[in-house]
PyMOL Python script that loads the backbone (N, CA, C, O; Angstrom):
from pymol import cmd

cmd.read_pdbstr("""\
ATOM      1  N   MET A   1       1.204 -10.687  -5.541  1.00  0.00           N
ATOM      2  CA  MET A   1       0.845 -11.547  -4.734  1.00  0.00           C
ATOM      3  C   MET A   1       0.439 -12.488  -5.504  1.00  0.00           C
ATOM      4  O   MET A   1       1.312 -13.345  -5.645  1.00  0.00           O
ATOM      5  N   THR A   2      -0.752 -12.755  -6.208  1.00  0.00           N
ATOM      6  CA  THR A   2      -1.079 -13.199  -6.988  1.00  0.00           C
ATOM      7  C   THR A   2      -0.295 -14.024  -7.558  1.00  0.00           C
ATOM      8  O   THR A   2      -0.378 -15.251  -7.525  1.00  0.00           O
ATOM      9  N   LEU A   3       0.684 -13.217  -8.231  1.00  0.00           N
ATOM     10  CA  LEU A   3       1.681 -14.188  -9.173  1.00  0.00           C
ATOM     11  C   LEU A   3       2.859 -15.028  -8.089  1.00  0.00           C
ATOM     12  O   LEU A   3       3.278 -16.184  -8.155  1.00  0.00           O
ATOM     13  N   LYS A   4       2.966 -14.651  -7.752  1.00  0.00           N
ATOM     14  CA  LYS A   4       3.680 -15.585  -6.153  1.00  0.00           C
ATOM     15  C   LYS A   4       2.833 -16.962  -5.954  1.00  0.00           C
ATOM     16  O   LYS A   4       3.225 -18.121  -6.088  1.00  0.00           O
ATOM     17  N   VAL A   5       1.865 -16.591  -5.681  1.00  0.00           N
ATOM     18  CA  VAL A   5       0.557 -18.051  -5.163  1.00  0.00           C
ATOM     19  C   VAL A   5       0.658 -19.130  -6.307  1.00  0.00           C
ATOM     20  O   VAL A   5       0.848 -20.346  -6.296  1.00  0.00           O
ATOM     21  N   HIS A   6       0.434 -18.102  -7.399  1.00  0.00           N
ATOM     22  CA  HIS A   6       0.271 -19.435  -8.725  1.00  0.00           C
ATOM     23  C   HIS A   6       1.539 -20.099  -8.558  1.00  0.00           C
ATOM     24  O   HIS A   6       1.626 -21.285  -8.243  1.00  0.00           O
ATOM     25  N   SER A   7       2.564 -19.309  -8.776  1.00  0.00           N
ATOM     26  CA  SER A   7       4.179 -19.360  -8.722  1.00  0.00           C
ATOM     27  C   SER A   7       4.523 -20.786  -7.707  1.00  0.00           C
ATOM     28  O   SER A   7       5.470 -21.548  -7.900  1.00  0.00           O
ATOM     29  N   GLY A   8       3.444 -20.919  -6.542  1.00  0.00           N
ATOM     30  CA  GLY A   8       4.177 -21.658  -5.474  1.00  0.00           C
ATOM     31  C   GLY A   8       5.147 -21.183  -4.281  1.00  0.00           C
ATOM     32  O   GLY A   8       5.714 -21.812  -3.388  1.00  0.00           O
ATOM     33  N   LYS A   9       5.109 -19.888  -4.609  1.00  0.00           N
ATOM     34  CA  LYS A   9       6.358 -19.310  -3.490  1.00  0.00           C
ATOM     35  C   LYS A   9       5.850 -19.009  -2.397  1.00  0.00           C
ATOM     36  O   LYS A   9       6.568 -18.853  -1.409  1.00  0.00           O
ATOM     37  N   LEU A  10       4.035 -18.812  -2.324  1.00  0.00           N
ATOM     38  CA  LEU A  10       3.577 -17.913  -1.487  1.00  0.00           C
ATOM     39  C   LEU A  10       2.506 -18.480  -1.156  1.00  0.00           C
ATOM     40  O   LEU A  10       1.650 -18.427  -2.039  1.00  0.00           O
ATOM     41  N   GLY A  11       2.140 -19.130  -0.010  1.00  0.00           N
ATOM     42  CA  GLY A  11       0.702 -20.060   0.524  1.00  0.00           C
ATOM     43  C   GLY A  11      -0.214 -18.724   1.470  1.00  0.00           C
ATOM     44  O   GLY A  11       0.251 -17.993   2.343  1.00  0.00           O
ATOM     45  N   LEU A  12      -1.323 -18.749   1.038  1.00  0.00           N
ATOM     46  CA  LEU A  12      -2.288 -17.965   1.747  1.00  0.00           C
ATOM     47  C   LEU A  12      -3.734 -18.824   2.009  1.00  0.00           C
ATOM     48  O   LEU A  12      -4.467 -19.082   1.054  1.00  0.00           O
ATOM     49  N   PRO A  13      -4.003 -19.156   3.109  1.00  0.00           N
ATOM     50  CA  PRO A  13      -5.275 -19.682   3.550  1.00  0.00           C
ATOM     51  C   PRO A  13      -6.524 -19.109   2.626  1.00  0.00           C
ATOM     52  O   PRO A  13      -7.673 -19.464   2.888  1.00  0.00           O
ATOM     53  N   ALA A  14      -6.238 -18.192   1.517  1.00  0.00           N
ATOM     54  CA  ALA A  14      -7.166 -18.311   1.247  1.00  0.00           C
ATOM     55  C   ALA A  14      -7.103 -17.526  -0.781  1.00  0.00           C
ATOM     56  O   ALA A  14      -6.062 -16.999  -1.173  1.00  0.00           O
ATOM     57  N   ALA A  15      -8.055 -17.607  -1.490  1.00  0.00           N
ATOM     58  CA  ALA A  15      -7.677 -17.124  -2.800  1.00  0.00           C
ATOM     59  C   ALA A  15      -7.269 -15.604  -2.616  1.00  0.00           C
ATOM     60  O   ALA A  15      -7.643 -14.963  -1.633  1.00  0.00           O
ATOM     61  N   THR A  16      -6.507 -15.082  -3.587  1.00  0.00           N
ATOM     62  CA  THR A  16      -6.244 -14.079  -3.111  1.00  0.00           C
ATOM     63  C   THR A  16      -7.232 -12.835  -3.484  1.00  0.00           C
ATOM     64  O   THR A  16      -7.139 -11.668  -3.106  1.00  0.00           O
ATOM     65  N   ALA A  17      -8.354 -13.520  -4.469  1.00  0.00           N
ATOM     66  CA  ALA A  17      -9.126 -12.350  -4.717  1.00  0.00           C
ATOM     67  C   ALA A  17     -10.118 -12.320  -3.455  1.00  0.00           C
ATOM     68  O   ALA A  17     -10.832 -11.318  -3.407  1.00  0.00           O
ATOM     69  N   VAL A  18     -10.242 -13.066  -2.639  1.00  0.00           N
ATOM     70  CA  VAL A  18     -10.405 -12.823  -1.303  1.00  0.00           C
ATOM     71  C   VAL A  18      -9.953 -12.514  -0.134  1.00  0.00           C
ATOM     72  O   VAL A  18     -10.546 -11.773   0.650  1.00  0.00           O
ATOM     73  N   TYR A  19      -8.936 -13.024   0.061  1.00  0.00           N
ATOM     74  CA  TYR A  19      -7.853 -12.887   0.895  1.00  0.00           C
ATOM     75  C   TYR A  19      -7.152 -11.500   1.133  1.00  0.00           C
ATOM     76  O   TYR A  19      -6.908 -11.159   2.290  1.00  0.00           O
ATOM     77  N   ILE A  20      -6.910 -10.905   0.357  1.00  0.00           N
ATOM     78  CA  ILE A  20      -6.593  -8.958   0.052  1.00  0.00           C
ATOM     79  C   ILE A  20      -7.584  -8.320   0.618  1.00  0.00           C
ATOM     80  O   ILE A  20      -7.387  -7.703   1.665  1.00  0.00           O
ATOM     81  N   PRO A  21      -8.865  -8.360   0.001  1.00  0.00           N
ATOM     82  CA  PRO A  21     -10.181  -7.517   0.543  1.00  0.00           C
ATOM     83  C   PRO A  21     -10.399  -7.746   1.832  1.00  0.00           C
ATOM     84  O   PRO A  21     -10.594  -6.849   2.653  1.00  0.00           O
ATOM     85  N   ALA A  22     -10.383  -8.870   2.068  1.00  0.00           N
ATOM     86  CA  ALA A  22     -10.277  -9.110   3.701  1.00  0.00           C
ATOM     87  C   ALA A  22      -9.614  -8.488   4.611  1.00  0.00           C
ATOM     88  O   ALA A  22     -10.062  -8.215   5.724  1.00  0.00           O
ATOM     89  N   ARG A  23      -8.097  -8.122   4.054  1.00  0.00           N
ATOM     90  CA  ARG A  23      -6.721  -8.086   5.285  1.00  0.00           C
ATOM     91  C   ARG A  23      -7.054  -6.636   4.902  1.00  0.00           C
ATOM     92  O   ARG A  23      -7.000  -5.974   5.939  1.00  0.00           O
ATOM     93  N   LEU A  24      -7.372  -5.867   3.864  1.00  0.00           N
ATOM     94  CA  LEU A  24      -7.704  -4.453   3.637  1.00  0.00           C
ATOM     95  C   LEU A  24      -8.647  -4.464   4.566  1.00  0.00           C
ATOM     96  O   LEU A  24      -8.281  -3.757   5.504  1.00  0.00           O
ATOM     97  N   ILE A  25      -9.946  -5.050   4.792  1.00  0.00           N
ATOM     98  CA  ILE A  25     -10.857  -4.291   5.984  1.00  0.00           C
ATOM     99  C   ILE A  25     -10.201  -4.729   7.233  1.00  0.00           C
ATOM    100  O   ILE A  25     -10.553  -4.068   8.210  1.00  0.00           O
ATOM    101  N   HIS A  26      -9.545  -5.445   7.412  1.00  0.00           N
ATOM    102  CA  HIS A  26      -9.476  -5.908   9.059  1.00  0.00           C
ATOM    103  C   HIS A  26      -8.757  -4.925   9.621  1.00  0.00           C
ATOM    104  O   HIS A  26      -9.017  -4.357  10.682  1.00  0.00           O
ATOM    105  N   TYR A  27      -7.687  -4.691   8.773  1.00  0.00           N
ATOM    106  CA  TYR A  27      -6.539  -3.357   8.706  1.00  0.00           C
ATOM    107  C   TYR A  27      -6.745  -2.037   8.714  1.00  0.00           C
ATOM    108  O   TYR A  27      -5.800  -1.273   8.910  1.00  0.00           O
ATOM    109  N   GLY A  28      -8.446  -1.426   8.427  1.00  0.00           N
ATOM    110  CA  GLY A  28      -8.954  -1.138   8.013  1.00  0.00           C
ATOM    111  C   GLY A  28      -7.754   0.092   6.848  1.00  0.00           C
ATOM    112  O   GLY A  28      -7.571   1.278   7.125  1.00  0.00           O
ATOM    113  N   VAL A  29      -7.427  -0.283   6.207  1.00  0.00           N
ATOM    114  CA  VAL A  29      -6.779   0.191   4.662  1.00  0.00           C
ATOM    115  C   VAL A  29      -7.547   0.663   3.831  1.00  0.00           C
ATOM    116  O   VAL A  29      -8.292  -0.211   3.388  1.00  0.00           O
ATOM    117  N   GLU A  30      -7.780   2.005   3.251  1.00  0.00           N
ATOM    118  CA  GLU A  30      -8.746   2.372   2.438  1.00  0.00           C
ATOM    119  C   GLU A  30      -7.936   2.771   1.114  1.00  0.00           C
ATOM    120  O   GLU A  30      -6.719   2.954   1.154  1.00  0.00           O
ATOM    121  N   ALA A  31      -8.529   2.868   0.186  1.00  0.00           N
ATOM    122  CA  ALA A  31      -8.018   2.483  -1.137  1.00  0.00           C
ATOM    123  C   ALA A  31      -7.549   4.448  -1.318  1.00  0.00           C
ATOM    124  O   ALA A  31      -8.325   5.377  -1.094  1.00  0.00           O
ATOM    125  N   LEU A  32      -6.156   4.559  -1.751  1.00  0.00           N
ATOM    126  CA  LEU A  32      -5.231   5.760  -2.066  1.00  0.00           C
ATOM    127  C   LEU A  32      -5.638   6.289  -3.274  1.00  0.00           C
ATOM    128  O   LEU A  32      -5.665   5.718  -4.364  1.00  0.00           O
ATOM    129  N   PRO A  33      -6.016   7.647  -2.947  1.00  0.00           N
ATOM    130  CA  PRO A  33      -6.945   8.661  -4.364  1.00  0.00           C
ATOM    131  C   PRO A  33      -5.084   8.225  -5.026  1.00  0.00           C
ATOM    132  O   PRO A  33      -3.980   8.145  -4.487  1.00  0.00           O
ATOM    133  N   ALA A  34      -5.776   7.988  -6.857  1.00  0.00           N
ATOM    134  CA  ALA A  34      -4.820   8.271  -7.828  1.00  0.00           C
ATOM    135  C   ALA A  34      -4.098   9.410  -8.110  1.00  0.00           C
ATOM    136  O   ALA A  34      -4.245   9.804  -9.267  1.00  0.00           O
ATOM    137  N   TYR A  35      -3.295  10.122  -7.347  1.00  0.00           N
ATOM    138  CA  TYR A  35      -1.949  11.376  -6.605  1.00  0.00           C
ATOM    139  C   TYR A  35      -1.293  10.720  -7.947  1.00  0.00           C
ATOM    140  O   TYR A  35      -1.601  10.940  -9.118  1.00  0.00           O
ATOM    141  N   HIS A  36      -0.220   9.781  -7.384  1.00  0.00           N
ATOM    142  CA  HIS A  36       0.605   9.318  -7.898  1.00  0.00           C
ATOM    143  C   HIS A  36       0.340   8.076  -8.175  1.00  0.00           C
ATOM    144  O   HIS A  36      -0.256   7.342  -7.387  1.00  0.00           O
ATOM    145  N   ARG A  37       1.002   7.496 -10.007  1.00  0.00           N
ATOM    146  CA  ARG A  37       1.112   6.367 -10.655  1.00  0.00           C
ATOM    147  C   ARG A  37       2.223   5.383 -10.483  1.00  0.00           C
ATOM    148  O   ARG A  37       2.411   4.395 -11.193  1.00  0.00           O
ATOM    149  N   ASP A  38       2.865   5.727  -9.563  1.00  0.00           N
ATOM    150  CA  ASP A  38       4.413   4.819  -9.147  1.00  0.00           C
ATOM    151  C   ASP A  38       3.547   3.880  -8.139  1.00  0.00           C
ATOM    152  O   ASP A  38       2.806   4.294  -7.247  1.00  0.00           O
ATOM    153  N   PRO A  39       3.846   2.315  -8.534  1.00  0.00           N
ATOM    154  CA  PRO A  39       2.854   1.560  -7.017  1.00  0.00           C
ATOM    155  C   PRO A  39       3.753   1.872  -6.036  1.00  0.00           C
ATOM    156  O   PRO A  39       3.363   2.115  -4.894  1.00  0.00           O
ATOM    157  N   PHE A  40       5.446   1.907  -6.479  1.00  0.00           N
ATOM    158  CA  PHE A  40       6.296   1.761  -5.369  1.00  0.00           C
ATOM    159  C   PHE A  40       5.852   3.354  -4.603  1.00  0.00           C
ATOM    160  O   PHE A  40       5.970   3.374  -3.378  1.00  0.00           O
ATOM    161  N   ASP A  41       5.529   4.202  -5.049  1.00  0.00           N
ATOM    162  CA  ASP A  41       5.581   5.316  -4.126  1.00  0.00           C
ATOM    163  C   ASP A  41       4.215   5.059  -3.436  1.00  0.00           C
ATOM    164  O   ASP A  41       3.785   5.489  -2.366  1.00  0.00           O
ATOM    165  N   ARG A  42       3.943   4.657  -3.882  1.00  0.00           N
ATOM    166  CA  ARG A  42       2.024   4.379  -3.574  1.00  0.00           C
ATOM    167  C   ARG A  42       2.074   3.512  -2.032  1.00  0.00           C
ATOM    168  O   ARG A  42       1.552   3.694  -0.932  1.00  0.00           O
ATOM    169  N   MET A  43       2.931   2.562  -2.575  1.00  0.00           N
ATOM    170  CA  MET A  43       3.196   1.656  -0.897  1.00  0.00           C
ATOM    171  C   MET A  43       4.242   2.131   0.138  1.00  0.00           C
ATOM    172  O   MET A  43       4.495   1.390   1.088  1.00  0.00           O
ATOM    173  N   LEU A  44       4.862   3.319   0.010  1.00  0.00           N
ATOM    174  CA  LEU A  44       5.510   3.776   0.891  1.00  0.00           C
ATOM    175  C   LEU A  44       4.316   4.604   1.271  1.00  0.00           C
ATOM    176  O   LEU A  44       3.775   4.293   2.332  1.00  0.00           O
ATOM    177  N   VAL A  45       3.765   5.698   0.523  1.00  0.00           N
ATOM    178  CA  VAL A  45       2.569   6.238   1.178  1.00  0.00           C
ATOM    179  C   VAL A  45       1.608   5.390   2.227  1.00  0.00           C
ATOM    180  O   VAL A  45       1.057   5.687   3.287  1.00  0.00           O
ATOM    181  N   ALA A  46       1.686   3.953   1.258  1.00  0.00           N
ATOM    182  CA  ALA A  46       0.433   3.347   2.552  1.00  0.00           C
ATOM    183  C   ALA A  46       1.227   2.928   3.540  1.00  0.00           C
ATOM    184  O   ALA A  46       0.551   2.696   4.542  1.00  0.00           O
ATOM    185  N   GLN A  47       2.386   2.727   3.699  1.00  0.00           N
ATOM    186  CA  GLN A  47       3.296   2.000   5.194  1.00  0.00           C
ATOM    187  C   GLN A  47       2.927   3.282   5.715  1.00  0.00           C
ATOM    188  O   GLN A  47       2.063   3.221   6.590  1.00  0.00           O
ATOM    189  N   GLY A  48       3.541   4.979   5.278  1.00  0.00           N
ATOM    190  CA  GLY A  48       3.675   5.599   6.242  1.00  0.00           C
ATOM    191  C   GLY A  48       2.402   5.849   6.852  1.00  0.00           C
ATOM    192  O   GLY A  48       2.497   6.327   7.982  1.00  0.00           O
ATOM    193  N   GLN A  49       1.131   5.646   6.390  1.00  0.00           N
ATOM    194  CA  GLN A  49       0.064   5.910   6.949  1.00  0.00           C
ATOM    195  C   GLN A  49      -0.376   5.404   8.106  1.00  0.00           C
ATOM    196  O   GLN A  49      -1.028   5.781   9.079  1.00  0.00           O
ATOM    197  N   VAL A  50       0.491   3.867   7.491  1.00  0.00           N
ATOM    198  CA  VAL A  50      -0.263   2.908   8.905  1.00  0.00           C
ATOM    199  C   VAL A  50       0.799   2.647   9.813  1.00  0.00           C
ATOM    200  O   VAL A  50       0.566   2.094  10.888  1.00  0.00           O
ATOM    201  N   GLU A  51       2.162   3.063   9.416  1.00  0.00           N
ATOM    202  CA  GLU A  51       2.659   2.966  10.391  1.00  0.00           C
ATOM    203  C   GLU A  51       2.964   4.218  11.363  1.00  0.00           C
ATOM    204  O   GLU A  51       3.679   4.249  12.365  1.00  0.00           O
ATOM    205  N   ARG A  52       2.028   5.478  10.622  1.00  0.00           N
ATOM    206  CA  ARG A  52       2.222   6.455  11.335  1.00  0.00           C
ATOM    207  C   ARG A  52       3.902   7.287  11.278  1.00  0.00           C
ATOM    208  O   ARG A  52       4.418   8.048  12.097  1.00  0.00           O
ATOM    209  N   LEU A  53       4.386   6.791  10.049  1.00  0.00           N
ATOM    210  CA  LEU A  53       6.201   7.509  10.033  1.00  0.00           C
ATOM    211  C   LEU A  53       6.124   8.338   8.663  1.00  0.00           C
ATOM    212  O   LEU A  53       5.672   7.889   7.610  1.00  0.00           O
ATOM    213  N   PRO A  54       6.590   9.490   8.836  1.00  0.00           N
ATOM    214  CA  PRO A  54       7.233  10.601   7.827  1.00  0.00           C
ATOM    215  C   PRO A  54       7.822   9.820   6.758  1.00  0.00           C
ATOM    216  O   PRO A  54       8.380   8.776   7.097  1.00  0.00           O
ATOM    217  N   ILE A  55       7.798  10.197   5.262  1.00  0.00           N
ATOM    218  CA  ILE A  55       8.492   9.950   4.573  1.00  0.00           C
ATOM    219  C   ILE A  55       9.231  10.939   3.724  1.00  0.00           C
ATOM    220  O   ILE A  55       8.809  12.061   3.443  1.00  0.00           O
ATOM    221  N   VAL A  56      10.345  10.435   3.351  1.00  0.00           N
ATOM    222  CA  VAL A  56      11.327  11.690   3.162  1.00  0.00           C
ATOM    223  C   VAL A  56      11.161  11.801   1.399  1.00  0.00           C
ATOM    224  O   VAL A  56      11.619  10.850   0.766  1.00  0.00           O
ATOM    225  N   THR A  57      10.655  12.696   0.786  1.00  0.00           N
ATOM    226  CA  THR A  57      10.500  12.811  -0.465  1.00  0.00           C
ATOM    227  C   THR A  57      10.677  14.668  -1.039  1.00  0.00           C
ATOM    228  O   THR A  57      10.225  15.639  -0.432  1.00  0.00           O
ATOM    229  N   ARG A  58      11.231  14.683  -1.963  1.00  0.00           N
ATOM    230  CA  ARG A  58      10.816  16.421  -2.991  1.00  0.00           C
ATOM    231  C   ARG A  58       9.129  16.153  -4.283  1.00  0.00           C
ATOM    232  O   ARG A  58       8.677  16.933  -5.121  1.00  0.00           O
ATOM    233  N   ASP A  59       8.677  14.814  -3.896  1.00  0.00           N
ATOM    234  CA  ASP A  59       8.115  14.637  -5.042  1.00  0.00           C
ATOM    235  C   ASP A  59       6.274  15.570  -4.533  1.00  0.00           C
ATOM    236  O   ASP A  59       5.446  15.407  -3.636  1.00  0.00           O
ATOM    237  N   PRO A  60       6.384  16.285  -5.447  1.00  0.00           N
ATOM    238  CA  PRO A  60       5.173  17.011  -5.021  1.00  0.00           C
ATOM    239  C   PRO A  60       3.771  16.295  -5.000  1.00  0.00           C
ATOM    240  O   PRO A  60       2.832  16.905  -4.489  1.00  0.00           O
ATOM    241  N   GLN A  61       3.535  14.822  -5.615  1.00  0.00           N
ATOM    242  CA  GLN A  61       2.550  13.991  -5.858  1.00  0.00           C
ATOM    243  C   GLN A  61       2.439  13.348  -4.431  1.00  0.00           C
ATOM    244  O   GLN A  61       1.307  13.363  -3.949  1.00  0.00           O
ATOM    245  N   VAL A  62       3.383  12.818  -3.722  1.00  0.00           N
ATOM    246  CA  VAL A  62       3.416  11.967  -2.468  1.00  0.00           C
ATOM    247  C   VAL A  62       2.893  13.314  -1.537  1.00  0.00           C
ATOM    248  O   VAL A  62       2.123  12.978  -0.637  1.00  0.00           O
ATOM    249  N   ARG A  63       3.147  14.572  -1.598  1.00  0.00           N
ATOM    250  CA  ARG A  63       2.629  15.458  -0.952  1.00  0.00           C
ATOM    251  C   ARG A  63       1.089  15.673  -0.733  1.00  0.00           C
ATOM    252  O   ARG A  63       0.782  16.176   0.347  1.00  0.00           O
ATOM    253  N   LYS A  64       0.283  15.426  -1.431  1.00  0.00           N
ATOM    254  CA  LYS A  64      -0.956  14.861  -2.098  1.00  0.00           C
ATOM    255  C   LYS A  64      -1.522  14.424  -0.702  1.00  0.00           C
ATOM    256  O   LYS A  64      -2.499  14.886  -0.113  1.00  0.00           O
ATOM    257  N   TYR A  65      -0.457  13.167  -0.216  1.00  0.00           N
ATOM    258  CA  TYR A  65      -1.545  12.496   0.013  1.00  0.00           C
ATOM    259  C   TYR A  65      -1.966  12.913   1.917  1.00  0.00           C
ATOM    260  O   TYR A  65      -1.807  14.059   2.338  1.00  0.00           O
ATOM    261  N   ALA A  66      -2.293  12.195   2.485  1.00  0.00           N
ATOM    262  CA  ALA A  66      -2.425  12.442   3.586  1.00  0.00           C
ATOM    263  C   ALA A  66      -1.487  11.312   4.918  1.00  0.00           C
ATOM    264  O   ALA A  66      -1.756  10.384   5.681  1.00  0.00           O
ATOM    265  N   VAL A  67      -0.114  12.294   4.458  1.00  0.00           N
ATOM    266  CA  VAL A  67       0.808  11.274   5.348  1.00  0.00           C
ATOM    267  C   VAL A  67       1.872  12.682   5.766  1.00  0.00           C
ATOM    268  O   VAL A  67       1.611  13.786   5.287  1.00  0.00           O
ATOM    269  N   GLU A  68       2.830  12.522   6.512  1.00  0.00           N
ATOM    270  CA  GLU A  68       3.754  13.493   6.892  1.00  0.00           C
ATOM    271  C   GLU A  68       5.039  13.318   6.088  1.00  0.00           C
ATOM    272  O   GLU A  68       5.738  12.304   6.078  1.00  0.00           O
ATOM    273  N   THR A  69       5.307  14.757   5.233  1.00  0.00           N
ATOM    274  CA  THR A  69       6.479  14.548   4.119  1.00  0.00           C
ATOM    275  C   THR A  69       7.648  15.428   4.813  1.00  0.00           C
ATOM    276  O   THR A  69       7.317  16.507   5.306  1.00  0.00           O
ATOM    277  N   ILE A  70       8.996  15.018   4.872  1.00  0.00           N
ATOM    278  CA  ILE A  70      10.081  15.819   5.156  1.00  0.00           C
ATOM    279  C   ILE A  70      10.586  16.003   3.922  1.00  0.00           C
ATOM    280  O   ILE A  70      10.541  15.205   2.986  1.00  0.00           O
ATOM    281  N   TRP A  71      11.178  17.316   3.952  1.00  0.00           N
ATOM    282  CA  TRP A  71      11.981  17.874   3.224  1.00  0.00           C
ATOM    283  C   TRP A  71      11.568  19.371   2.370  1.00  0.00           C
ATOM    284  O   TRP A  71      12.397  19.915   1.641  1.00  0.00           O
TER     285      TRP A  71
END
""", "prot")
cmd.dss("prot")
cmd.show_as("cartoon", "prot")
cmd.util.cbc("prot")
cmd.orient("prot")
């Protein structure tokens, strides 16, 4: 997000250092444990948690998170 703001492709009402933590608190998002190092997989886990959706995966690292998995 910071790169997009600096390039002018994304406008936010505050600096990313202020905006992002405020949004995380607002939506009750907690930091994920570091079970998985892949940022895309971590994003899928976070989305699955927020939207209460299962994730289709065989990845044993993803299964360590508090999210339903299928496979």
